[in-house]
C-alpha positions as CSV (number, residue, x, y, z in Angstrom):
1,M,-21.2,-11.2,13.0
2,T,-18.7,-13.8,11.8
3,R,-15.1,-13.8,12.9
4,Q,-14.0,-13.0,9.3
5,C,-16.4,-10.0,9.1
6,L,-15.2,-8.8,12.5
7,A,-11.5,-9.1,11.4
8,M,-12.2,-7.2,8.2
9,K,-14.0,-4.4,10.1
10,E,-11.1,-4.1,12.6
11,R,-8.6,-4.0,9.7
12,A,-10.6,-1.2,8.0
13,I,-10.7,0.7,11.3
14,G,-6.9,0.3,11.7
15,I,-6.2,1.5,8.2
16,C,-8.4,4.6,8.7
17,R,-6.5,5.4,11.9
18,V,-3.1,5.0,10.1
19,E,-4.3,7.3,7.3
20,A,-5.5,9.9,9.7
21,K,-2.3,9.9,11.8
22,H,0.3,9.7,9.0
23,K,-1.4,11.8,6.2
24,D,1.9,13.3,4.9
25,F,3.7,10.0,4.5
26,I,0.6,8.3,2.9
27,A,0.2,11.3,0.5
28,K,4.0,11.2,-0.5
29,M,3.9,7.5,-1.1
30,R,0.7,7.7,-3.2
31,R,2.4,10.4,-5.3
32,A,5.4,8.1,-5.7
33,A,3.1,5.2,-6.7
34,L,1.3,7.2,-9.3
35,G,4.7,8.3,-10.7
36,M,5.8,4.7,-11.0
37,L,2.6,3.8,-12.7
38,R,3.3,6.3,-15.4
39,R,6.2,4.1,-16.5
40,R,4.9,0.6,-15.5
41,H,1.5,-1.2,-15.7
42,V,1.6,-2.6,-12.1
43,I,3.5,-2.0,-8.9
44,T,3.6,-3.6,-5.4
45,A,4.3,-2.4,-1.9
46,D,7.8,-3.9,-2.4
47,D,8.4,-1.4,-5.2
48,L,7.4,1.5,-2.9
49,R,9.5,0.2,-0.1
50,Q,12.5,0.2,-2.5
51,W,11.7,3.7,-3.7
52,A,11.4,4.9,0.0
53,S,14.8,3.3,0.8
54,E,16.5,4.9,-2.2
55,N,14.9,8.3,-1.4
56,K,15.6,8.1,2.4
57,V,11.9,8.2,3.2
58,K,11.1,6.3,6.4
59,A,7.7,5.0,7.3
60,P,6.6,6.4,10.6
61,N,4.8,3.1,11.4
62,K,5.1,-0.3,9.8
63,N,1.3,-0.4,9.3
64,C,1.5,2.6,7.0
65,W,2.3,0.4,4.0
66,G,-1.1,-1.2,4.1
67,A,-2.9,2.2,3.8
68,I,-1.1,3.5,0.7
69,F,-3.3,1.6,-1.8
70,N,-6.5,2.0,0.3
71,T,-8.1,4.5,-2.1
72,R,-10.3,4.2,-5.2
73,E,-7.5,5.6,-7.2
74,F,-5.8,2.1,-7.3
75,V,-7.2,-1.3,-8.3
76,C,-5.6,-4.7,-7.3
77,R,-4.6,-6.7,-10.4
78,G,-3.6,-9.9,-8.6
79,R,-1.1,-11.0,-6.0
80,V,2.6,-12.0,-5.8
81,R,4.8,-13.1,-3.0
82,S,6.7,-10.3,-1.3
83,K,10.5,-10.3,-1.9
84,Q,11.2,-8.1,1.1
85,V,12.7,-9.8,4.1
86,S,10.2,-8.0,6.3
87,G,7.4,-9.4,4.0
88,H,8.3,-13.0,5.0
89,G,7.1,-14.2,1.6
90,N,3.5,-13.2,2.2
91,W,1.2,-12.5,-0.6
92,I,0.9,-8.8,-1.5
93,G,-1.2,-7.0,-4.1
94,K,-0.1,-5.9,-7.6
95,W,-1.7,-2.5,-8.1
96,S,-2.5,-0.3,-11.1
97,R,-4.2,3.0,-11.5
98,R,-8.0,2.7,-11.8
99,Q,-9.1,3.9,-15.3
100,G,-10.8,7.2,-15.1
101,A,-9.2,8.1,-11.8
Protein backbone atom coordinates (compact mmCIF):
# COMPACT_ATOMS: atom_id res chain seq x y z
CA MET A 1 0.00 0.00 0.00
CA THR A 2 1.39 3.42 -0.94
CA ARG A 3 1.82 6.16 1.63
CA GLN A 4 -0.90 8.18 -0.06
CA CYS A 5 -3.36 5.26 0.11
CA LEU A 6 -2.47 4.68 3.74
CA ALA A 7 -2.97 8.37 4.53
CA MET A 8 -6.37 8.39 2.81
CA LYS A 9 -7.40 5.27 4.72
CA GLU A 10 -6.34 6.81 8.05
CA ARG A 11 -8.23 10.02 7.20
CA ALA A 12 -11.39 8.04 6.44
CA ILE A 13 -11.07 6.16 9.74
CA GLY A 14 -10.61 9.43 11.61
CA ILE A 15 -13.67 11.01 10.02
CA CYS A 16 -15.78 7.95 10.88
CA ARG A 17 -14.65 8.18 14.50
CA VAL A 18 -15.52 11.89 14.67
CA GLU A 19 -18.94 11.25 13.11
CA ALA A 20 -19.68 8.48 15.60
CA LYS A 21 -18.53 10.46 18.63
CA HIS A 22 -20.13 13.82 17.77
CA LYS A 23 -23.35 12.83 15.97
CA ASP A 24 -25.45 15.69 17.38
CA PHE A 25 -23.03 18.41 16.30
CA ILE A 26 -22.53 16.90 12.83
CA ALA A 27 -26.31 16.56 12.34
CA LYS A 28 -26.93 20.16 13.45
CA MET A 29 -24.26 21.51 11.12
CA ARG A 30 -25.52 19.43 8.19
CA ARG A 31 -29.00 20.89 8.74
CA ALA A 32 -27.46 24.37 8.79
CA ALA A 33 -25.54 23.63 5.58
CA LEU A 34 -28.69 22.43 3.82
CA GLY A 35 -30.53 25.55 4.99
CA MET A 36 -27.79 27.76 3.54
CA LEU A 37 -27.89 25.83 0.28
CA ARG A 38 -31.57 26.70 -0.15
CA ARG A 39 -30.44 30.32 -0.57
CA ARG A 40 -27.04 29.88 -2.24
CA HIS A 41 -25.52 27.58 -4.84
CA VAL A 42 -22.34 26.70 -2.89
CA ILE A 43 -21.02 27.00 0.66
CA THR A 44 -17.76 26.27 2.44
CA ALA A 45 -16.73 25.18 5.91
CA ASP A 46 -15.87 28.86 6.51
CA ASP A 47 -19.56 29.71 5.98
CA LEU A 48 -20.53 27.05 8.52
CA ARG A 49 -17.95 28.28 11.02
CA GLN A 50 -19.40 31.78 10.71
CA TRP A 51 -22.94 30.43 11.17
CA ALA A 52 -21.81 28.47 14.24
CA SER A 53 -20.15 31.54 15.73
CA GLU A 54 -23.25 33.70 15.15
CA ASN A 55 -25.50 31.01 16.67
CA LYS A 56 -23.21 30.23 19.62
CA VAL A 57 -22.63 26.64 18.45
CA LYS A 58 -19.23 25.34 19.49
CA ALA A 59 -17.50 22.43 17.79
CA PRO A 60 -16.71 19.74 20.37
CA ASN A 61 -13.52 18.93 18.46
CA LYS A 62 -11.64 20.84 15.75
CA ASN A 63 -11.74 17.74 13.54
CA CYS A 64 -15.54 17.84 13.39
CA TRP A 65 -15.49 20.36 10.54
CA GLY A 66 -14.03 17.81 8.15
CA ALA A 67 -16.83 15.35 8.80
CA ILE A 68 -19.77 17.65 8.01
CA PHE A 69 -19.64 17.27 4.23
CA ASN A 70 -18.64 13.59 4.40
CA THR A 71 -21.95 12.32 3.11
CA ARG A 72 -23.41 11.59 -0.32
CA GLU A 73 -25.83 14.47 0.22
CA PHE A 74 -23.09 16.97 -0.71
CA VAL A 75 -20.82 17.22 -3.74
CA CYS A 76 -17.60 19.24 -3.99
CA ARG A 77 -17.72 21.90 -6.71
CA GLY A 78 -14.15 23.14 -6.48
CA ARG A 79 -11.81 24.65 -3.93
CA VAL A 80 -11.06 28.07 -2.46
CA ARG A 81 -8.61 29.33 0.11
CA SER A 82 -9.96 29.49 3.66
CA LYS A 83 -10.49 33.00 4.98
CA GLN A 84 -10.59 31.81 8.60
CA VAL A 85 -7.49 32.58 10.66
CA SER A 86 -7.58 28.99 11.90
CA GLY A 87 -7.67 27.83 8.27
CA HIS A 88 -4.21 29.28 7.58
CA GLY A 89 -5.17 29.94 3.95
CA ASN A 90 -5.46 26.23 3.21
CA TRP A 91 -7.60 25.04 0.32
CA ILE A 92 -11.14 24.04 1.36
CA GLY A 93 -14.04 22.60 -0.61
CA LYS A 94 -16.94 24.52 -2.11
CA TRP A 95 -19.98 22.32 -1.58
CA SER A 96 -23.45 22.08 -3.05
CA ARG A 97 -26.30 19.67 -2.55
CA ARG A 98 -26.13 16.59 -4.77
CA GLN A 99 -29.04 16.56 -7.21
CA GLY A 100 -31.61 13.98 -6.30
CA ALA A 101 -30.45 13.87 -2.66
